C-alpha positions as a Markdown table, in Angstrom:
| # | Residue | x | y | z |
|---|---|---|---|---|
| 1 | Met | 0.0 | 0.0 | 0.0 |
| 2 | Leu | 1.3 | 3.4 | -1.0 |
| 3 | Leu | 0.6 | 6.9 | 0.5 |
| 4 | Ile | 0.4 | 9.5 | -2.2 |
| 5 | Asp | 0.2 | 13.3 | -1.5 |
| 6 | Arg | -2.8 | 14.7 | -3.4 |
| 7 | Asn | -0.5 | 17.5 | -4.7 |
| 8 | Phe | 1.4 | 15.2 | -6.9 |
| 9 | Cys | 0.7 | 16.1 | -10.5 |
| 10 | Tyr | 0.0 | 13.7 | -13.4 |
| 11 | Ala | 3.4 | 13.8 | -14.5 |
| 12 | Asp | 4.7 | 12.7 | -11.1 |
| 13 | Phe | 2.6 | 9.7 | -11.1 |
| 14 | Val | 3.6 | 8.6 | -14.6 |
| 15 | Trp | 7.4 | 9.0 | -13.7 |
| 16 | Leu | 7.0 | 7.5 | -10.2 |
| 17 | Phe | 5.2 | 4.6 | -11.7 |
| 18 | Tyr | 7.6 | 3.7 | -14.4 |
| 19 | Gly | 10.5 | 4.6 | -12.3 |
| 20 | Gly | 9.6 | 2.6 | -9.3 |
| 21 | Phe | 8.0 | -0.4 | -10.9 |
| 22 | Gly | 10.2 | -0.7 | -14.0 |
| 23 | Lys | 10.7 | -4.4 | -13.5 |
| 24 | Val | 7.1 | -5.2 | -14.5 |
| 25 | Glu | 7.6 | -7.1 | -17.6 |
| 26 | Asn | 4.0 | -7.2 | -18.8 |
| 27 | Asp | 3.2 | -3.9 | -20.4 |
| 28 | Glu | -0.6 | -4.8 | -20.4 |
| 29 | Thr | -0.4 | -5.2 | -16.6 |
| 30 | Arg | 1.7 | -2.3 | -16.0 |
| 31 | Asp | -0.6 | 0.0 | -18.2 |
| 32 | Cys | -3.6 | -1.3 | -16.3 |
| 33 | Leu | -2.2 | -0.4 | -13.0 |
| 34 | Leu | -1.1 | 3.0 | -14.2 |
| 35 | Val | -4.9 | 3.6 | -15.2 |
| 36 | Lys | -5.9 | 2.7 | -11.7 |
| 37 | Ile | -3.4 | 5.2 | -10.3 |
| 38 | Ile | -4.7 | 8.0 | -12.4 |
| 39 | Arg | -8.4 | 7.3 | -11.6 |
| 40 | Cys | -7.5 | 7.2 | -7.8 |
| 41 | His | -5.7 | 10.4 | -8.1 |
| 42 | Arg | -8.5 | 12.1 | -9.8 |
| 43 | Lys | -10.9 | 11.0 | -7.1 |
| 44 | Gly | -8.6 | 12.6 | -4.6 |
| 45 | Glu | -7.9 | 9.4 | -2.7 |
| 46 | Met | -4.8 | 9.6 | -0.3 |
| 47 | Val | -4.3 | 5.8 | -0.2 |
| 48 | Leu | -3.8 | 3.7 | -3.3 |
| 49 | Leu | -3.8 | 0.0 | -3.4 |
| 50 | Leu | -1.3 | -1.3 | -6.0 |
| 51 | Leu | -1.4 | -4.8 | -7.0 |
| 52 | Leu | 2.2 | -5.6 | -8.0 |
| 53 | Lys | 3.2 | -8.6 | -10.0 |
| 54 | Lys | 5.3 | -11.1 | -8.1 |
| 55 | Gly | 8.9 | -10.3 | -8.1 |
| 56 | Thr | 8.5 | -6.5 | -7.6 |
| 57 | Gly | 9.8 | -5.8 | -4.2 |
| 58 | Cys | 9.2 | -2.9 | -1.8 |
| 59 | Phe | 12.8 | -2.0 | -2.0 |
| 60 | Asn | 12.6 | -1.1 | -5.8 |
| 61 | Phe | 9.4 | 1.1 | -4.9 |
| 62 | Leu | 11.3 | 3.0 | -2.0 |
| 63 | Gly | 14.3 | 3.5 | -4.3 |
| 64 | Gly | 12.0 | 4.9 | -6.9 |
| 65 | Phe | 10.4 | 7.2 | -4.5 |
| 66 | Arg | 13.7 | 8.6 | -3.2 |
| 67 | Thr | 14.7 | 9.1 | -6.9 |
| 68 | Gly | 11.4 | 10.9 | -7.4 |
| 69 | Tyr | 12.2 | 13.3 | -4.7 |
| 70 | Asn | 15.6 | 14.1 | -6.0 |
| 71 | Tyr | 14.0 | 14.5 | -9.4 |
| 72 | Gln | 11.8 | 17.2 | -7.9 |
| 73 | Gln | 14.6 | 18.9 | -6.2 |
| 74 | Lys | 16.4 | 19.3 | -9.5 |
| 75 | Phe | 13.6 | 19.9 | -11.8 |
| 76 | Gly | 10.8 | 21.4 | -9.8 |
| 77 | Leu | 10.9 | 24.9 | -8.3 |
| 78 | Val | 10.7 | 24.3 | -4.4 |
| 79 | Asn | 8.5 | 26.5 | -2.6 |
| 80 | Val | 11.0 | 27.8 | 0.1 |
| 81 | Lys | 10.7 | 31.2 | 1.7 |
| 82 | Leu | 13.4 | 32.6 | 3.9 |
| 83 | Lys | 12.9 | 35.4 | 6.2 |
| 84 | Trp | 14.5 | 38.8 | 5.9 |
| 85 | Val | 16.8 | 39.6 | 8.9 |
| 86 | Lys | 18.4 | 43.1 | 9.4 |
| 87 | Asp | 22.0 | 43.4 | 8.9 |
| 88 | Arg | 23.2 | 46.5 | 10.7 |
| 89 | Val | 26.6 | 46.2 | 9.3 |
| 90 | Leu | 25.8 | 46.1 | 5.7 |
| 91 | Asp | 23.0 | 48.9 | 6.4 |
| 92 | Ala | 25.8 | 51.1 | 7.7 |
| 93 | Val | 27.6 | 50.6 | 4.4 |
| 94 | Val | 24.6 | 51.9 | 2.4 |
| 95 | Ala | 23.7 | 54.6 | 4.7 |
| 96 | Asp | 27.2 | 55.9 | 4.9 |
| 97 | Gln | 27.0 | 56.8 | 1.2 |
| 98 | Glu | 23.4 | 57.8 | 1.0 |
| 99 | His | 23.9 | 61.2 | -1.0 |
| 100 | Leu | 27.4 | 60.6 | -2.4 |
| 101 | Lys | 26.1 | 59.6 | -5.9 |
| 102 | Ala | 24.1 | 63.0 | -6.0 |
| 103 | Val | 27.2 | 65.0 | -5.1 |
| 104 | Cys | 29.4 | 63.1 | -7.6 |
| 105 | Leu | 27.0 | 63.5 | -10.3 |
| 106 | Leu | 26.5 | 67.2 | -9.6 |
| 107 | Val | 30.3 | 67.6 | -9.6 |
| 108 | Ser | 30.5 | 65.9 | -13.1 |
| 109 | Ile | 27.8 | 68.1 | -14.5 |
| 110 | Ile | 29.1 | 71.4 | -13.3 |
| 111 | Ser | 32.7 | 70.6 | -14.1 |
| 112 | Ser | 31.7 | 69.8 | -17.8 |
| 113 | Ala | 29.8 | 73.1 | -18.1 |
| 114 | Pro | 31.3 | 76.1 | -20.0 |
| 115 | Gly | 33.1 | 78.1 | -17.2 |
| 116 | Cys | 32.4 | 75.3 | -14.7 |
| 117 | Cys | 29.4 | 77.2 | -13.4 |
| 118 | Leu | 25.7 | 76.6 | -13.9 |
| 119 | Pro | 22.6 | 78.3 | -12.6 |
| 120 | Ile | 20.2 | 76.3 | -10.4 |
| 121 | Tyr | 17.5 | 75.9 | -13.2 |
| 122 | His | 19.9 | 74.1 | -15.4 |
| 123 | Leu | 21.0 | 71.8 | -12.6 |
| 124 | Arg | 17.3 | 71.0 | -11.8 |
| 125 | Gln | 17.0 | 69.4 | -15.2 |
| 126 | His | 19.2 | 66.5 | -13.9 |
| 127 | Arg | 17.2 | 66.1 | -10.6 |
| 128 | Gly | 15.7 | 62.9 | -11.6 |
| 129 | Gln | 19.1 | 61.3 | -11.9 |
| 130 | Leu | 20.2 | 62.3 | -8.3 |
| 131 | Gly | 17.8 | 60.3 | -6.3 |
| 132 | Leu | 17.1 | 63.0 | -3.8 |
| 133 | Pro | 13.9 | 63.1 | -1.7 |
| 134 | His | 11.0 | 64.9 | -3.4 |
| 135 | Asp | 10.5 | 67.3 | -0.6 |
| 136 | Leu | 14.3 | 68.4 | -0.5 |
| 137 | Lys | 15.1 | 71.6 | -2.7 |
| 138 | Leu | 18.1 | 71.1 | -4.8 |
| 139 | Ser | 19.6 | 74.4 | -3.8 |
| 140 | Thr | 19.2 | 73.4 | -0.1 |
| 141 | Phe | 20.9 | 70.1 | -0.8 |
| 142 | Ile | 23.8 | 71.7 | -2.6 |
| 143 | Arg | 24.5 | 74.3 | 0.1 |
| 144 | Arg | 25.0 | 71.6 | 2.7 |
| 145 | Tyr | 28.4 | 71.1 | 1.4 |
| 146 | Pro | 30.1 | 74.5 | 1.0 |
| 147 | Asn | 33.6 | 73.0 | 0.8 |
| 148 | Ile | 32.5 | 71.4 | -2.5 |
| 149 | Phe | 30.0 | 73.7 | -4.1 |
| 150 | Cys | 30.5 | 77.5 | -4.0 |
| 151 | Glu | 27.5 | 79.9 | -4.6 |
| 152 | Ser | 27.2 | 83.1 | -6.6 |
| 153 | His | 24.4 | 84.9 | -8.3 |
| 154 | Ile | 23.5 | 86.2 | -11.7 |
| 155 | Leu | 20.8 | 88.3 | -13.1 |
| 156 | Asp | 18.4 | 86.9 | -15.6 |
| 157 | Ser | 16.8 | 89.1 | -18.4 |
| 158 | Gly | 14.1 | 90.1 | -16.1 |
| 159 | Gly | 16.6 | 91.3 | -13.5 |
| 160 | Thr | 15.9 | 88.5 | -10.9 |
| 161 | Arg | 18.7 | 87.2 | -8.9 |
| 162 | Val | 19.5 | 83.6 | -9.7 |
| 163 | Pro | 21.6 | 81.2 | -7.7 |
| 164 | Cys | 24.5 | 79.9 | -9.6 |
| 165 | Phe | 26.9 | 77.2 | -8.3 |
| 166 | Gln | 30.4 | 76.2 | -9.2 |
| 167 | Leu | 33.2 | 74.0 | -7.7 |
| 168 | Thr | 35.6 | 75.0 | -5.0 |
| 169 | Ser | 39.4 | 74.6 | -5.7 |
| 170 | Gly | 39.5 | 71.4 | -3.5 |
| 171 | Ala | 36.6 | 69.9 | -5.4 |
| 172 | Leu | 38.2 | 70.8 | -8.8 |
| 173 | Asp | 41.4 | 69.2 | -7.8 |
| 174 | Leu | 39.7 | 66.0 | -6.8 |
| 175 | Arg | 37.6 | 66.1 | -10.1 |
| 176 | His | 40.9 | 66.2 | -12.0 |
| 177 | Glu | 42.3 | 63.3 | -10.0 |
| 178 | Glu | 39.0 | 61.4 | -10.7 |
| 179 | Leu | 39.4 | 62.1 | -14.5 |
| 180 | Asp | 42.9 | 60.8 | -14.3 |
| 181 | Val | 41.7 | 57.5 | -12.7 |
| 182 | Leu | 39.0 | 57.1 | -15.2 |
| 183 | Glu | 41.5 | 57.4 | -18.0 |
| 184 | Gln | 44.0 | 55.0 | -16.4 |
| 185 | Asn | 41.2 | 52.4 | -16.0 |
| 186 | Arg | 39.5 | 53.0 | -19.3 |
| 187 | Ile | 40.2 | 49.5 | -20.7 |
| 188 | Asp | 38.7 | 47.9 | -17.5 |
| 189 | Leu | 35.6 | 50.1 | -17.8 |
| 190 | Val | 35.2 | 49.2 | -21.4 |
| 191 | Glu | 35.4 | 45.5 | -20.6 |
| 192 | Arg | 32.9 | 46.0 | -17.8 |
| 193 | Leu | 30.5 | 47.4 | -20.4 |
| 194 | Cys | 31.2 | 44.7 | -22.8 |
| 195 | Lys | 30.4 | 42.0 | -20.1 |
| 196 | Leu | 27.1 | 43.8 | -19.3 |
| 197 | Leu | 26.0 | 43.8 | -22.8 |
| 198 | Met | 27.1 | 40.2 | -23.2 |
| 199 | Leu | 24.9 | 39.2 | -20.5 |
| 200 | Thr | 21.9 | 40.3 | -22.7 |
| 201 | Arg | 20.0 | 38.4 | -25.2 |
| 202 | Asp | 20.9 | 40.6 | -28.2 |
| 203 | Arg | 24.0 | 42.3 | -26.7 |
| 204 | Thr | 22.0 | 45.5 | -26.6 |
| 205 | Leu | 20.7 | 47.8 | -23.8 |
| 206 | Pro | 18.8 | 51.1 | -24.2 |
| 207 | Leu | 20.5 | 54.1 | -23.1 |
| 208 | Gln | 18.0 | 54.8 | -20.2 |
| 209 | Thr | 18.9 | 51.3 | -18.7 |
| 210 | Leu | 22.5 | 52.0 | -19.1 |
| 211 | Asp | 22.1 | 55.5 | -17.5 |
| 212 | Gln | 20.6 | 53.7 | -14.4 |
| 213 | Leu | 23.7 | 51.5 | -14.0 |
| 214 | Arg | 26.2 | 54.1 | -15.0 |
| 215 | Trp | 27.2 | 55.2 | -11.3 |
| 216 | Asp | 27.3 | 51.5 | -10.2 |
| 217 | Met | 29.6 | 50.4 | -13.2 |
| 218 | Gly | 31.9 | 53.4 | -12.8 |
| 219 | Leu | 31.2 | 54.7 | -16.3 |
| 220 | Pro | 31.9 | 58.4 | -17.0 |
| 221 | Tyr | 28.9 | 60.7 | -16.8 |
| 222 | Glu | 29.2 | 61.4 | -20.4 |
| 223 | Tyr | 30.2 | 58.0 | -21.3 |
| 224 | Phe | 28.0 | 58.0 | -24.5 |
| 225 | Asp | 29.8 | 61.0 | -25.9 |
| 226 | Cys | 33.4 | 60.4 | -24.5 |
| 227 | Leu | 33.7 | 56.7 | -24.1 |
| 228 | Ile | 31.6 | 54.9 | -26.7 |
| 229 | Pro | 33.1 | 56.9 | -29.7 |
| 230 | Leu | 36.5 | 56.1 | -28.7 |
| 231 | His | 35.8 | 52.3 | -29.5 |
| 232 | Pro | 33.8 | 52.0 | -32.7 |
| 233 | Asp | 35.0 | 48.5 | -33.2 |
| 234 | Leu | 33.2 | 47.5 | -30.0 |
| 235 | Phe | 30.2 | 49.6 | -29.7 |
| 236 | Ser | 27.6 | 51.1 | -32.0 |
| 237 | Ser | 24.7 | 53.2 | -31.5 |
| 238 | Val | 21.3 | 51.6 | -32.7 |
| 239 | Ser | 17.6 | 52.5 | -32.9 |
| 240 | Leu | 15.4 | 50.1 | -31.0 |
| 241 | Pro | 12.0 | 49.1 | -32.1 |
| 242 | Asp | 10.4 | 51.4 | -29.7 |
| 243 | Asp | 12.3 | 54.4 | -31.1 |
| 244 | Arg | 14.6 | 54.6 | -28.2 |
| 245 | Val | 18.4 | 54.7 | -28.7 |
| 246 | Gly | 20.6 | 51.8 | -27.5 |
| 247 | Val | 24.1 | 50.6 | -27.3 |
| 248 | Lys | 25.0 | 47.4 | -29.1 |
| 249 | Leu | 28.2 | 45.3 | -28.7 |
| 250 | Gln | 29.7 | 44.6 | -32.2 |
| 251 | Phe | 31.0 | 41.0 | -31.5 |
| 252 | Trp | 31.2 | 38.3 | -28.9 |
| 253 | Asp | 34.5 | 38.0 | -26.9 |
| 254 | Asp | 34.9 | 34.5 | -25.5 |
| 255 | Arg | 37.8 | 35.8 | -23.4 |
| 256 | Leu | 35.3 | 37.9 | -21.4 |
| 257 | Ala | 32.6 | 35.3 | -21.2 |
| 258 | Val | 33.8 | 33.9 | -18.0 |
| 259 | Ser | 32.0 | 34.6 | -14.8 |
| 260 | Gln | 33.6 | 35.6 | -11.4 |
| 261 | Leu | 32.4 | 32.4 | -9.9 |
| 262 | Gln | 34.1 | 30.5 | -12.6 |
| 263 | Lys | 37.2 | 32.5 | -12.1 |
| 264 | Asn | 37.3 | 31.9 | -8.4 |
| 265 | Ala | 36.5 | 28.1 | -9.0 |
| 266 | Ala | 40.1 | 27.0 | -8.4 |
| 267 | Phe | 40.3 | 28.2 | -4.7 |
| 268 | Gln | 36.6 | 28.3 | -3.8 |
| 269 | Gln | 35.1 | 25.1 | -5.2 |
| 270 | Lys | 35.5 | 21.4 | -4.6 |
| 271 | Glu | 37.4 | 19.5 | -7.3 |
| 272 | Glu | 34.6 | 17.1 | -7.7 |
| 273 | Asp | 32.0 | 19.9 | -8.1 |
| 274 | Met | 34.2 | 21.5 | -10.7 |
| 275 | Lys | 34.4 | 18.3 | -12.7 |
| 276 | Asn | 30.5 | 17.9 | -12.5 |
| 277 | Gly | 29.9 | 21.5 | -13.4 |
| 278 | Cys | 27.9 | 22.0 | -10.1 |
| 279 | Leu | 29.6 | 25.2 | -8.8 |
| 280 | Ala | 28.4 | 26.6 | -5.4 |
| 281 | Phe | 27.8 | 30.2 | -4.5 |
| 282 | Pro | 29.7 | 31.6 | -1.4 |
| 283 | Val | 27.1 | 32.0 | 1.3 |
| 284 | Gly | 27.1 | 33.9 | 4.5 |
| 285 | Phe | 24.2 | 35.0 | 6.8 |
| 286 | Thr | 23.5 | 37.7 | 9.3 |
| 287 | Arg | 24.3 | 36.7 | 12.8 |
| 288 | Gly | 21.2 | 35.2 | 14.5 |
| 289 | Phe | 19.7 | 34.3 | 11.2 |
| 290 | Gly | 18.6 | 30.9 | 12.5 |
| 291 | Leu | 18.2 | 28.9 | 9.3 |
| 292 | Lys | 15.7 | 26.0 | 9.7 |
| 293 | Arg | 16.9 | 22.5 | 9.1 |
| 294 | Lys | 14.6 | 21.8 | 6.1 |
| 295 | Cys | 15.8 | 25.2 | 4.5 |
| 296 | Met | 19.4 | 24.1 | 5.1 |
| 297 | Glu | 18.8 | 20.7 | 3.4 |
| 298 | Trp | 17.1 | 22.5 | 0.5 |
| 299 | Leu | 20.0 | 25.0 | 0.2 |
| 300 | Glu | 22.7 | 22.2 | 0.3 |
| 301 | Glu | 20.7 | 20.4 | -2.5 |
| 302 | Trp | 20.3 | 23.5 | -4.6 |
| 303 | Gln | 24.0 | 24.3 | -4.3 |
| 304 | Arg | 24.7 | 21.0 | -5.9 |
| 305 | Leu | 22.7 | 21.6 | -8.9 |
| 306 | Pro | 24.4 | 22.3 | -12.4 |
| 307 | Tyr | 25.7 | 25.8 | -12.6 |
| 308 | Thr | 24.7 | 27.5 | -15.9 |
| 309 | Ser | 27.0 | 30.5 | -16.9 |
| 310 | Pro | 25.3 | 33.7 | -17.2 |
| 311 | Tyr | 27.0 | 34.2 | -20.7 |
| 312 | Ser | 25.7 | 30.8 | -22.1 |
| 313 | Asp | 22.3 | 30.3 | -23.8 |
| 314 | Ala | 19.7 | 29.2 | -21.3 |
| 315 | Ser | 16.7 | 29.0 | -23.7 |
| 316 | Asn | 16.3 | 25.3 | -22.9 |
| 317 | Leu | 15.9 | 25.7 | -19.1 |
| 318 | Asp | 12.4 | 25.5 | -17.7 |
| 319 | Pro | 11.8 | 28.9 | -15.8 |
| 320 | Arg | 9.7 | 26.9 | -13.3 |
| 321 | Thr | 12.8 | 24.8 | -12.0 |
| 322 | Asp | 15.5 | 25.3 | -9.4 |
| 323 | Val | 18.1 | 24.9 | -12.2 |
| 324 | Ser | 16.7 | 27.9 | -14.0 |
| 325 | Glu | 16.7 | 29.9 | -10.6 |
| 326 | Lys | 20.3 | 29.0 | -10.0 |
| 327 | Arg | 20.9 | 30.5 | -13.4 |
| 328 | Ile | 19.1 | 33.7 | -12.5 |
| 329 | Val | 21.2 | 34.0 | -9.3 |
| 330 | Gly | 24.3 | 33.4 | -11.4 |
| 331 | Val | 23.2 | 36.4 | -13.6 |
| 332 | Phe | 22.8 | 38.8 | -10.8 |
| 333 | His | 25.8 | 37.5 | -8.9 |
| 334 | Glu | 27.8 | 38.3 | -12.0 |
| 335 | Leu | 26.0 | 41.8 | -12.5 |
| 336 | Leu | 26.9 | 42.8 | -8.9 |
| 337 | His | 30.5 | 41.8 | -9.5 |
| 338 | Leu | 30.5 | 44.1 | -12.5 |
| 339 | Thr | 29.8 | 47.0 | -10.2 |
| 340 | Val | 32.5 | 48.9 | -8.4 |
| 341 | His | 30.8 | 48.9 | -5.0 |
| 342 | Lys | 29.3 | 45.3 | -5.5 |
| 343 | Arg | 25.8 | 46.7 | -5.1 |
| 344 | Thr | 23.0 | 48.4 | -6.8 |
| 345 | Glu | 19.6 | 49.7 | -6.1 |
| 346 | Arg | 16.8 | 46.9 | -6.8 |
| 347 | Lys | 14.8 | 49.5 | -9.1 |
| 348 | Asn | 17.8 | 49.7 | -11.3 |
| 349 | Val | 17.5 | 46.0 | -12.5 |
| 350 | Ser | 13.7 | 46.1 | -12.7 |
| 351 | Asn | 13.7 | 46.8 | -16.4 |
| 352 | Leu | 16.2 | 44.2 | -17.2 |
| 353 | Arg | 13.9 | 41.3 | -17.5 |
| 354 | Lys | 13.6 | 41.3 | -21.2 |
| 355 | Pro | 17.2 | 42.1 | -22.1 |
| 356 | Leu | 18.3 | 39.2 | -19.9 |
| 357 | Ser | 15.7 | 36.9 | -20.8 |
| 358 | Leu | 14.3 | 36.4 | -17.3 |
| 359 | Pro | 10.9 | 35.1 | -16.2 |
| 360 | Gln | 8.3 | 37.2 | -14.4 |
| 361 | Lys | 9.1 | 38.1 | -10.8 |
| 362 | Phe | 12.7 | 37.4 | -11.2 |
| 363 | Thr | 13.8 | 39.7 | -8.4 |
| 364 | Lys | 12.3 | 37.2 | -6.0 |
| 365 | Val | 15.7 | 35.4 | -6.0 |
| 366 | Phe | 17.1 | 38.2 | -3.7 |
| 367 | Glu | 14.5 | 37.1 | -1.0 |
| 368 | Arg | 15.1 | 33.3 | -1.6 |
| 369 | His | 18.8 | 33.7 | -1.3 |
| 370 | Pro | 19.6 | 36.0 | 1.7 |
| 371 | Gly | 22.9 | 34.2 | 2.2 |
| 372 | Ile | 24.1 | 35.4 | -1.3 |
| 373 | Phe | 22.3 | 38.9 | -1.5 |
| 374 | Tyr | 21.3 | 41.2 | 1.2 |
| 375 | Ile | 18.5 | 43.7 | 0.6 |
| 376 | Ser | 19.1 | 47.0 | 2.6 |
| 377 | Lys | 16.1 | 49.1 | 3.1 |
| 378 | Lys | 18.0 | 52.2 | 4.2 |
| 379 | Ser | 17.5 | 55.6 | 2.4 |
| 380 | Asp | 13.7 | 54.9 | 1.6 |
| 381 | Thr | 14.9 | 52.3 | -1.2 |
| 382 | Gln | 15.9 | 48.8 | -1.5 |
| 383 | Thr | 19.7 | 48.1 | -2.2 |
| 384 | Val | 21.0 | 44.7 | -3.3 |
| 385 | Val | 24.4 | 44.0 | -1.7 |
| 386 | Leu | 26.6 | 41.1 | -2.6 |
| 387 | Arg | 27.5 | 39.5 | 0.7 |
| 388 | Glu | 30.7 | 37.9 | -0.3 |
| 389 | Ala | 32.2 | 41.2 | -1.5 |
| 390 | Tyr | 32.3 | 42.7 | 2.1 |
| 391 | Asp | 34.1 | 41.7 | 5.3 |
| 392 | Arg | 32.0 | 43.6 | 7.7 |
| 393 | Gln | 32.0 | 47.2 | 6.3 |
| 394 | Leu | 35.2 | 46.6 | 4.3 |
| 395 | Leu | 35.0 | 46.2 | 0.6 |
| 396 | Leu | 37.4 | 43.3 | -0.1 |
| 397 | His | 38.5 | 44.4 | -3.6 |
| 398 | Lys | 38.4 | 48.1 | -4.2 |
| 399 | His | 38.3 | 49.5 | -7.7 |
| 400 | Pro | 40.4 | 52.7 | -7.8 |
| 401 | Leu | 37.2 | 54.7 | -8.4 |
| 402 | Val | 36.2 | 53.7 | -4.7 |
| 403 | Asp | 39.1 | 55.4 | -3.4 |
| 404 | Ile | 38.2 | 58.7 | -5.2 |
| 405 | Arg | 34.5 | 58.3 | -4.1 |
| 406 | Glu | 35.7 | 57.8 | -0.5 |
| 407 | Lys | 37.7 | 61.2 | -0.8 |
| 408 | Tyr | 34.3 | 62.8 | -1.8 |
| 409 | Ala | 32.5 | 61.2 | 1.1 |
| 410 | Ser | 35.2 | 62.5 | 3.5 |
| 411 | Met | 34.8 | 66.0 | 2.1 |
| 412 | Met | 31.1 | 65.8 | 2.5 |
| 413 | Arg | 31.2 | 64.8 | 6.1 |
| 414 | Lys | 33.7 | 67.7 | 6.9 |
| 415 | Gly | 31.7 | 70.3 | 4.9 |
| 416 | Phe | 28.4 | 69.2 | 6.5 |
| 417 | Leu | 29.8 | 69.3 | 10.0 |
| 418 | Asp | 31.7 | 72.6 | 9.6 |
| 419 | Arg | 28.6 | 74.2 | 8.2 |
| 420 | Ser | 26.4 | 72.8 | 11.0 |
| 421 | Arg | 28.8 | 74.6 | 13.4 |
| 422 | Gly | 28.4 | 78.0 | 11.7 |
| 423 | Leu | 32.0 | 78.0 | 10.2 |
| 424 | Tyr | 31.0 | 79.0 | 6.9 |
| 425 | Lys | 29.6 | 82.3 | 5.9 |
| 426 | Arg | 27.7 | 82.9 | 2.8 |
| 427 | Ala | 30.0 | 84.8 | 0.3 |
| 428 | Ala | 30.2 | 85.1 | -3.4 |
| 429 | Cys | 32.6 | 82.9 | -5.4 |
| 430 | Ser | 35.5 | 84.7 | -6.9 |
| 431 | Gly | 35.5 | 84.1 | -10.7 |
| 432 | Pro | 33.7 | 85.3 | -13.9 |
| 433 | Glu | 30.3 | 85.3 | -12.3 |
| 434 | Glu | 29.2 | 88.8 | -11.0 |
| 435 | Ser | 25.9 | 89.8 | -9.4 |
| 436 | Ser | 25.5 | 92.1 | -12.5 |
| 437 | Lys | 25.8 | 89.5 | -15.1 |
| 438 | Ile | 22.7 | 89.1 | -17.3 |
| 439 | Val | 21.7 | 85.7 | -18.7 |
| 440 | Arg | 19.8 | 85.9 | -21.9 |
| 441 | Gly | 18.1 | 83.3 | -23.9 |
| 442 | Asp | 18.6 | 80.2 | -21.7 |
| 443 | Glu | 16.9 | 81.3 | -18.5 |
| 444 | Pro | 13.3 | 79.7 | -17.9 |
| 445 | Thr | 10.4 | 81.6 | -19.1 |
| 446 | Asp | 7.9 | 80.5 | -16.4 |
| 447 | Gly | 9.3 | 82.6 | -13.9 |
| 448 | Ser | 10.6 | 79.6 | -11.8 |
| 449 | Ser | 14.2 | 80.9 | -11.7 |
| 450 | Ser | 13.6 | 82.7 | -8.5 |
| 451 | Cys | 11.9 | 79.8 | -6.6 |
| 452 | Glu | 15.3 | 78.6 | -5.4 |
| 453 | Glu | 16.4 | 82.0 | -4.0 |
| 454 | Val | 16.9 | 82.2 | -0.3 |
| 455 | Ser | 17.5 | 85.4 | 1.7 |
| 456 | Asp | 20.7 | 85.9 | 3.7 |
| 457 | Ser | 18.9 | 85.9 | 6.9 |
| 458 | Asp | 16.8 | 82.9 | 6.2 |
| 459 | Leu | 19.6 | 80.6 | 5.0 |
| 460 | Leu | 20.7 | 79.1 | 8.3 |
| 461 | Ser | 17.0 | 78.6 | 9.4 |
| 462 | Glu | 16.1 | 76.9 | 6.1 |
| 463 | Phe | 19.2 | 74.7 | 6.5 |
| 464 | Lys | 18.3 | 73.6 | 10.0 |
| 465 | Ala | 14.6 | 72.8 | 9.1 |
| 466 | Asn | 15.5 | 70.7 | 6.0 |
| 467 | Asp | 18.4 | 68.9 | 7.4 |
| 468 | Pro | 18.9 | 66.4 | 10.4 |
| 469 | Met | 21.5 | 67.3 | 13.0 |
| 470 | His | 23.6 | 64.4 | 11.8 |
| 471 | Asp | 24.1 | 63.7 | 8.1 |
| 472 | Pro | 23.8 | 60.1 | 7.1 |
| 473 | Leu | 27.1 | 60.4 | 5.5 |
């Protein structure tokens, strides 16, 4: 007598029957028994009486059932949900650089402008890229860091005073150092972009998608104008079916089509797993995670599944299987390794489903594998962090750009602290901008140029009202 779970599907019955009772020599008898199994299953009966031909032992049946369990583990998506546990160490890593991206982008925008100075209404055009809170005025944010941005005023054609911002001498020096690092590591950045495009189905990504990943990948702000044209043999600008502009990789490079997990296999993987192609991901959990035993068993089984390279064709994989899920994990494992900080905001990958040929709800792998990825919910967003890349708050392998960004972060902390102590006084920048200068032709016509203006007496009160006592940086 055999106990059968009513959740077994038709295919499970067929496979289990022929796998467990393959020694039944009479095909007619076997088919008759199969019909009985299917009929009983349709009636929802939990107990099926199987009349086996003499010579078919119970051991064969148990062996078939065990094989069926392994079959389901490999080829059926196991419904396992792991809890999210707060990791204060990695949260601190994310919170420590909350506004670093916005400051670095503003530095890039201002430094590339004629005269290295821009009025506030020009800077507001880039606000969507900065990721600032909607209730925070851009001018207020810029004034937080007076050792990076220096303020003057110009007059528009209507005689209205308009705030204008340029870089301090210290910020300009750091910007030049950053440009030198970008030039020295240009080949590395080009290869990162090539590998990102090689992860996609058509080796093509829209510019909007690349713009979202530009900061994380370490690409220059004007990469489309200053980096892509330098390599016409690698990249081309294409028009997509939806009339958007995209970047396409000209040819496939087998030398680059090796994932980071495969590169580290020699000293991270077991020799037997390497021979079988069952590479395992490095896993680490937050202290006190408390992984249940059944989840541990599933994870160990899942780690022994075949590893599919994110650069190989996976069209033959069933998206409803654990093997396919392991491939999706491998894609994001590789994607995060391509970033300089080994992390990115979850929304940045939300529109990668079609280019990466991923199934619906593909980002669920972040919750299902908290030992590989950590989702930080700091700064009113979700940031996906690659756990293996960090030793507590220390990034194990630093890209040279990370050192530059840490210098920006240090300047931000100092400027914010000194400003909160009242060490900075509002003063006009020395340079070509004078209060009597008139801007014609490019100022806004809706009268919005004066909305960012703040009087001298109200500047400190506005700063205190909008900013916390301690900056998250």
